[in-house]
N, C-alpha and C positions, 0 to 999 in steps of 0.2 A: 457511408460507404456506398459507392456506386454499384449499381447492378450490372453484372457482366452479361453483355449481349452475346447472342449466338454467332454473330459475325466476328466479334473480337475473339471468341474462343477459336473459331476457324483460322483467323489470321495468326494466332499464337501457334496453332498446330503446324502451320506451314512454315514457320521460321526455322532456320537451321540452328544446330546446337551452338555454334559460334555467335549467332545473332541473339539468341536467347541468353547466353553467358553475358554478352555485352550489355543488355538491357537489365539484367539482374544486378550487375556491378554498378551500373549507372543509378539505378534506384536505391541501392544500398549506400551509395556514397551521398545521396541527397537526403535520406531519411535515417537518422540515428536509431529510431525504434526498429524499423525494418531491418536494419543491419543486425541489430541485437537479436531479434527474432530469427533471422536466417542463420546467424552464427549458432544460436542455441539448438536449432533443428538440424543443421547440416554438419557442424563441426563436432567431431566425437570428443574432443579435449574440453569443451564448454559443457560444464554440468549444471544441474540445478543448484547445487551447492554454491557453486562459483558465482552464478548469476544472483543468488541470495546474498551472498557476501558482498558483492558490488552494490546491491541495493541498499543493504544494511549500512555501508560505509557512507553512501550518499545521505541516507537519513540521519545518520550520527552527525556528519558534517553540517547538514541543514540546520538541525535543531541546537547543536552546541555552539555554532558560529553565528547565531541570530543575534544581530546588534541593531541598535537605533536608539534614538532619544526615549523611546518608551519600549521596554523589554517585552511587555505583554502584547503590544501590537506587533513587534517583530516576530515573536514567537507564533502569533497567529498567522501570519503571512508564511513563516516557515513551515507551520502545520499544513497549510494548504498546499504547499510545494511537495511536502511529504506524502499527501494523499494521492497527488498526481504521479509521484514516482512509485507508489504501490499499484496504482491502476495500470501504469505501464508494465510493471513487473508481472501482474496478472495477465495482461495481453500476451506477453512474451512467453511465459511459461505455461499458463492455464493450469496451475496447480493451486488448488484451494487450500490445502494444508500450509503451504508455503506463504500463501497470501495472509492467512490467519497469523502465522508465525511473525510476519512483518508487521502486522498490526500490534501484536503483543510486544514486540521489540520496540516499538515507537512508544507505546504506553509505559513500558519499563523506564525508557529515557525520561519521559515526561515526569512519571511519579518519583523516579530517583533524583531528578535535578531541579524541577520547575514548580513543585507544589506551592511554593511561596507566592507565585505569580497568580494563583487561583483567587487571592484575596485582593487583587488590584482592582481599581475603580473601573477599569475597562474589562468586561466580563467576556469578551470574544474568545480568549484562549480557554478559559474555563468552560464555556459553552462547547467549543470545538472539541475539547478533550471528552467531555461527557458524551457528545455525539459519536465520537470515535469509539469509546467504550460500548455504547449501545449497538453501533454497527458490528463491532467485533463480536459481540454476543450473538447477534442475528446471524452472521456468517458461520459461526461455529455450529448454531442449531440447524441451520439450512443445508449446509454443504459437507459437515464432518459426521462420522460415525459416532455413535453415543459413547463408545469408549474414550473418545477424545474429549468429550464433555467432562468426564471425570478427571482427566488429566489437566485440563486447564481451570477447573472449578476453583482450587485454592487461590490462584493467582488472581483470577476475576473477582472473587469475593473481597480479597485485599483491596483492589482498586475500587470496587463499589463501596466499601466501607470507608475508605479515604474520601471520596466524593460526598457521601452521606453525612460525615462527621462535620463537614464545613457548615457554617452558618448561613452561607449564600444559597438561595433557593435554586435547585436544580433546573436547567432549562429543558430537560426532557424527562419523561417518566421512566426513570431508571429503577430497576427492581433493586431490592436490598441485598439479595443473594443471587448467584447464578444457579438457577434451578435445573437439575438434571433429570431425565426421565426414567 
């Protein structure tokens, strides 16, 4: 992110409303994420639930449409794209709970559909899933109130149990259960 200079601020203040409108529309046409952010902040009809649903649909499509000669590698690539989608969602909405919910939605998709890929020769997908689970746990502890910890505990414990039940060594130091305070 560039630092905004005082001269730039003064130049923006001197612009007329029509010039500001033209610049905003031009920038929004060039950058899809900026357009989404401005839509979310300025348009009353665009809600957090709607943006969440759009991101969830993109995540669903990325994971379930992953194809290639090696499904495990394709899923690993798709998971990287999913993480970029979640990061974009976070920049647009700035909602930590919704970000965690997208993480959990992704984990549900993985554990409902792709646990067979954990036993593959290529461990990239297994590693990425374990790291995603660890990151989700860290986000919950850091950004959400303790009441949410209790809400998410059973589901997270189930994911952790499934990963620990594999004979494959875990790539990260995952706890055996999600501990609440």
